[in-house]
C-alpha angles and dihedrals in degrees: 000000000000120000121217095005091151094045121101131201114263109173148325118260139179114275115240091203104051101016096236112156098229113001095107112092115205120206135201094258090055100253120132133201129189113217090198104055100008092242111166129203118191120235131228111319096355120141118206119210119209114247117207117201123194128193108223091169093068119105114227114235135184117236116245119243 
């Protein structure tokens, strides 16, 4: 499944998340994506589902006193 396949680039904008002056790309459906910090803004009518990632490859450790 490809998201935004009918959407086209419109302009560069400042990113509200990282403060870059032109890393946020705005598209015709209204969504925006910052190529600096990966901040994403949904477009018109989009619903974003939360994605929870876990790191099962990490080794648990006890903090030293």
